[in-house]
Structure formats: C-alpha cells, structure tokens
C-alpha positions in Angstrom: -0.2 0.0 -0.1 1.1 3.2 -1.1 0.0 6.9 0.4 -1.1 9.4 -1.4 1.6 11.4 0.6 4.3 8.9 -1.2 2.3 9.6 -4.5 3.3 13.2 -4.4 6.3 13.3 -3.0 7.7 10.3 -5.7 6.0 11.7 -8.5 7.7 15.5 -7.5 10.8 13.8 -8.1 10.7 13.5 -11.8 11.4 17.2 -11.5 15.1 18.9 -10.8 13.6 21.4 -8.1 12.5 19.0 -5.8 15.1 16.1 -5.8 17.2 19.2 -4.7 14.8 20.4 -2.4 14.5 16.8 -0.9 17.6 15.7 -1.8 16.3 12.5 -3.1 16.4 10.6 -6.7 14.7 7.9 -7.9 15.5 4.7 -9.7 14.0 1.9 -11.3 14.6 -1.7 -12.5 15.8 -4.7 -10.0 19.1 -4.5 -11.3 19.9 -1.0 -10.6 18.7 -1.1 -7.5 20.5 -3.6 -6.3 24.0 -2.1 -7.6 23.0 1.3 -6.1 22.1 -0.6 -2.3 25.4 -2.6 -3.1 27.1 0.6 -3.6 26.2 2.0 -0.6 23.7 4.5 -1.0 20.7 5.2 1.0 17.3 4.2 0.7 14.3 6.2 2.0 11.7 4.2 -0.1 11.3 0.8 -2.2 7.7 -0.3 -3.8 7.4 -3.5 -5.7 5.2 -5.1 -7.7 5.9 -8.6 -6.4 8.0 -8.4 -2.8 10.9 -11.1 -3.2 11.5 -12.6 0.2 14.6 -11.5 0.5 13.4 -7.7 0.8 11.1 -8.3 2.8 11.9 -6.2 5.4 12.9 -3.4 3.1 9.9 -2.7 0.7 6.4 -2.4 -0.1 4.2 -4.4 -2.0 2.3 -2.1 -4.6 0.1 -2.6 -7.3 0.9 -2.4 -11.3 -1.5 0.4 -11.5 0.1 2.9 -8.2 3.6 2.2 -9.2 2.1 3.5 -12.8 1.4 6.5 -11.0 4.9 7.2 -9.2 7.0 5.8 -12.2 9.5 8.6 -14.5 8.9 4.9 -17.2 6.3 4.5 -19.9 6.6 0.8 -19.1 7.4 0.5 -15.4 9.3 -2.7 -14.3 8.2 -3.8 -11.4 10.7 -1.9 -8.5 10.9 1.5 -8.0 13.5 3.1 -5.1 14.1 6.4 -3.7 18.0 7.4 -2.4 19.5 9.9 -0.9 21.4 11.7 -3.0 25.5 11.3 -2.4 27.4 14.1 -1.6 28.5 16.4 -4.4 32.4 16.1 -4.5 35.4 15.3 -6.3 38.5 13.9 -4.6 42.2 15.4 -5.6 43.1 12.6 -8.9 45.9 13.0 -11.2 42.9 13.1 -14.0 39.3 14.4 -14.5 36.5 14.8 -17.4 34.8 18.1 -17.6 31.5 18.3 -19.5 30.2 21.5 -21.1 26.9 21.8 -21.6 26.0 18.2 -22.1 22.2 17.9 -22.6 21.2 14.6 -23.3 20.0 12.2 -20.6 21.4 9.1 -22.3 24.6 10.9 -23.1 25.7 11.6 -19.2 24.6 8.4 -17.8 27.0 6.7 -20.9 29.6 8.9 -19.7 29.3 8.5 -16.2 29.2 4.3 -17.0 32.5 5.1 -18.9 34.1 6.4 -16.1 33.1 4.2 -13.6 34.1 1.4 -16.3 37.6 3.2 -17.1 38.5 4.0 -13.2 38.8 7.9 -14.0 37.1 8.7 -10.6 36.2 12.3 -10.7 33.5 14.1 -13.4 33.3 17.8 -13.2 29.8 19.2 -15.3 29.2 23.0 -15.8 25.7 24.4 -14.5 24.1 23.8 -18.0 24.5 20.1 -17.7 21.7 17.6 -17.7 20.6 16.9 -13.7 22.5 13.7 -13.3 19.5 13.1 -11.2 17.4 12.8 -14.1 16.0 9.7 -13.8 16.7 9.1 -17.9 20.6 9.5 -16.7 20.0 7.6 -13.5 19.1 4.7 -16.2 21.3 5.3 -18.2 24.5 5.0 -15.6 23.4 1.8 -14.7 25.1 2.0 -11.0 27.8 3.9 -12.0 26.1 7.2 -10.3 27.3 5.7 -6.9 31.2 5.1 -8.1 31.9 8.0 -9.8 32.7 11.9 -7.8 30.1 14.3 -9.5 30.2 18.3 -9.1 28.7 21.0 -10.9 30.7 24.0 -11.1 30.7 27.3 -12.8 33.1 25.6 -15.3 34.8 28.6 -16.8 36.2 29.9 -12.9 36.8 26.1 -12.5 38.8 25.8 -15.9 40.6 29.3 -15.0 41.6 27.8 -11.7 43.1 24.6 -13.4 46.7 23.9 -13.4 46.8 21.1 -15.1 46.7 21.0 -18.6 43.5 20.6 -20.6 42.8 18.6 -23.5 39.7 19.8 -25.4 38.3 17.0 -27.8 37.5 19.1 -31.0 37.7 18.1 -34.6 40.9 19.8 -36.3 43.2 18.2 -32.6 45.9 16.4 -33.0 45.1 12.4 -33.5 44.4 10.8 -30.5 46.4 7.7 -31.1 49.7 9.9 -31.7 49.1 11.1 -28.3 51.7 10.4 -25.4 49.1 11.6 -22.0 50.8 13.2 -19.6 50.7 12.1 -15.5 47.9 14.8 -15.2 45.8 16.5 -17.1 41.1 17.6 -18.0 39.6 15.7 -20.3 37.0 18.4 -21.8 34.4 17.1 -23.7 31.5 19.4 -25.2 28.1 19.8 -26.1 26.1 18.0 -28.2 25.2 20.3 -31.3 27.7 23.4 -31.0 31.0 21.1 -29.2 33.2 23.4 -26.3 31.7 26.8 -25.9 34.2 29.5 -26.4 34.5 30.1 -23.1 36.2 26.8 -21.5 37.4 26.6 -25.2 40.1 29.7 -24.5 41.3 27.7 -21.8 42.2 24.9 -23.9 46.4 23.8 -23.8 45.9 20.7 -25.8 43.6 20.5 -28.9 43.3 16.4 -29.6 40.9 14.6 -32.2 39.8 11.6 -33.4 40.1 10.8 -36.6 37.5 9.4 -39.1 37.7 7.9 -43.1 38.7 10.4 -45.3 36.2 10.8 -46.9 34.3 11.8 -43.7 30.3 11.8 -44.1 29.4 12.5 -40.7 29.9 15.9 -39.1 31.4 14.3 -35.9 30.8 11.3 -33.1 28.0 11.2 -30.6 29.9 13.1 -27.3 29.1 9.8 -25.1 30.5 7.6 -28.3 33.6 10.1 -28.2 34.3 10.2 -24.6 34.0 6.2 -24.6 37.3 6.4 -27.8 39.3 8.7 -25.7 39.0 7.1 -22.0 40.2 3.8 -23.7 43.0 5.3 -25.5 43.6 7.8 -22.0 43.2 3.8 -20.4 45.6 2.4 -22.3 48.6 4.4 -21.9 
C-alpha cells in the first residue's frame, strides 16, 4: 500500500527542483536498485509489484496501477526505489573529465558509466549540463552514478583555476592515437550540437581529435561515443 503523500513526493522527484529540495532521487529496475544498494547509497523508499523474500523487510508491495502513477518510465518494470543523493564532491586525482553543457540524459548517463569502467574517478559538469539525477541519466548510468565523484561548477571559473593541462576534444586537433598522455590533466568534452563553448575553449592547452574516414560523411561523433574512444586511449597508456 502506498499513501497519497508518498505518491505526491515520488512524482515530484521527476523534476529537478524537487530532487534538489528533498535531496532525493528515484531509480527503477531490479538490477539498478540492487547495484545502488550494493554501492552503499541510503534507501528511503522501496516499492515492488511482487516482493522477493529477501526484501520483505524493506520493500512495500504495491499494485501495477500504483507503480504506474509514480514511475518515470512508460512501461514500469516492477521495482522503484528512492535514494538520498550522494554528496556532490570530487576527490583529488591526477585526471578528471569535464563536460561543457552536455544536454542529453542518455549521453551523461553513458559518460558516467564510461568513467566508472575506465577508472576515471571524477566528473566535473558545467552548471548548464543536464541534472545527473534525472531519472533517464540514472537509468543510463547503470549504477555508476554511485561510484563516480560528481560536481557541478561554474566551468569557466573552474577551468581558470586549473594548473593541469586541458585536453579539449575538437574536430581539428592532434589525433588521439598519436598522443602521449601526461601524468595529470583534464579531458574536456563539449555540447552535442555546438561542441566546447568559447569561454571553455580559451582554456584548452591541447587540442585532440578522433580520426575518421578520409571521405567522412558524418560531421562529428556523439559526445558519449567520443568519450568512450578517448577514455579507452587514455586508459591504454
């Protein structure tokens, strides 16, 4: 059984301002919820349409109709949980990825997953980047949102303060396979349509690119795809 006040709270978390107000976010799906629990995030609400025995003390069983009321998905898959947002911070590390105005939730979720996979501990986001606790970002991150240190900043100010070299992903830079990565640095990725903005671009110390076919048809790569290639090259060295 779920109360009207709980329905009101959870549906409000579909919107950024209420996620910020309550410091909560929602996650859906058995695998994702188990992953977030295993990563140590604090659970506040947990609903299933069929409660497994091992979750009997934590999950509240509700009808599919009630789950549809609170779900952010068109076709809910039986599990929905509410977690407290982890502390927004980054740790001191040699390397960090920075995002300039990335807008698509799927792209941000995938980049979080890539950072997790390749061992990039920190992700810096401009204030205009999509909210990392948007339900679509959380789903796309596949639990990595709990394992990558994340912080939203005034990116121009943050880049100004950097003493590390800043490697900007552009179309006309040094081909990444020819690059020798230094011990420290910032990997800067830009917006899906406009790339790295002019204020961020002025801080780039090293322009890098991904070589395509000589008779290139596509204008550019998807930002998450580019992140995967660049992080693979970074991790390989």
